[in-house]
C-alpha positions in Angstrom: 173.5 67.3 204.3 173.3 70.8 202.8 170.2 72.9 202.6 169.5 75.5 200.0 169.0 79.2 201.0 165.4 79.0 199.6 164.6 75.9 201.8 166.0 77.5 204.9 164.2 80.8 204.1 160.9 78.9 203.7 161.3 77.2 207.1 162.2 80.5 208.8 159.5 82.6 207.1 156.6 80.5 205.9 156.1 78.3 209.0 154.4 80.5 211.6 156.5 80.7 214.8 153.3 80.1 216.8 153.5 76.6 215.4 157.0 76.2 216.8 155.9 77.5 220.2 153.1 74.9 220.3 155.6 72.2 219.4 157.9 73.3 222.2 154.9 73.6 224.6 155.8 77.3 225.3 152.9 79.3 226.7 152.0 82.4 224.7 149.4 85.1 224.6 148.0 86.9 221.6 147.7 90.6 222.2 146.7 93.1 219.5 147.9 90.9 216.6 151.2 90.1 218.4 152.1 86.9 220.1 154.0 87.3 223.3 156.0 84.6 225.0 158.8 83.8 227.5 162.2 84.5 225.9 164.3 81.3 225.8 167.4 83.4 226.4 166.6 85.6 229.5 163.3 83.9 230.6 161.4 87.2 230.7 157.9 87.3 229.2 158.9 90.1 226.9 159.4 88.3 223.6 157.0 89.1 220.8 156.6 87.8 217.2 156.3 90.3 214.4 153.5 89.0 212.2 154.8 90.8 209.2 158.1 88.9 209.0 157.7 85.9 211.4 160.6 87.0 213.6 160.6 87.5 217.3 162.4 90.0 219.5 162.8 90.1 223.2 162.4 93.6 224.6 164.3 92.6 227.8 167.6 91.1 226.5 167.3 92.5 222.9 167.8 89.0 221.4 166.2 88.3 218.0 165.0 84.8 217.0 163.8 83.1 213.8 162.3 79.6 213.8 165.7 77.9 213.6 167.2 80.1 216.3 164.3 79.3 218.6 164.9 75.6 218.4 168.7 76.0 218.7 168.1 78.1 221.8 166.0 75.3 223.2 169.0 72.9 222.9 168.7 71.4 219.4 171.6 71.5 217.0 171.2 73.1 213.6 170.6 69.8 211.7 168.1 68.5 214.2 166.3 71.9 214.2 166.0 71.9 210.5 164.7 68.3 210.4 162.1 69.2 213.0 161.0 72.3 211.1 160.8 70.3 207.8 158.5 67.8 209.5 156.4 70.6 211.1 156.1 72.4 207.8 154.8 69.2 206.1 152.1 69.0 208.9 151.4 72.7 208.6 150.8 72.5 204.8 148.3 69.7 205.3 146.3 71.6 207.9 144.1 74.6 207.5 145.9 76.4 210.3 
């Protein structure tokens, strides 16, 4: 199955990464409009989500993550990650999050 650029962009950008962290049961803290959490790559608690673009960056290992990357880093393959994000996005659209 192929996905359009627009569909993938929507899943990476319009679904708040905080929602993915909750799905993965990753603990996080909200500090000064930024969400900080443990980096799935280096396991340091130095990753933060930029609220302007919904991307995260680890200040320890310098790794960047979007929603798809985060799920892949947690062991899902690309297709499974996109399927999970599509389901989460449907839930997210139904809720007043």
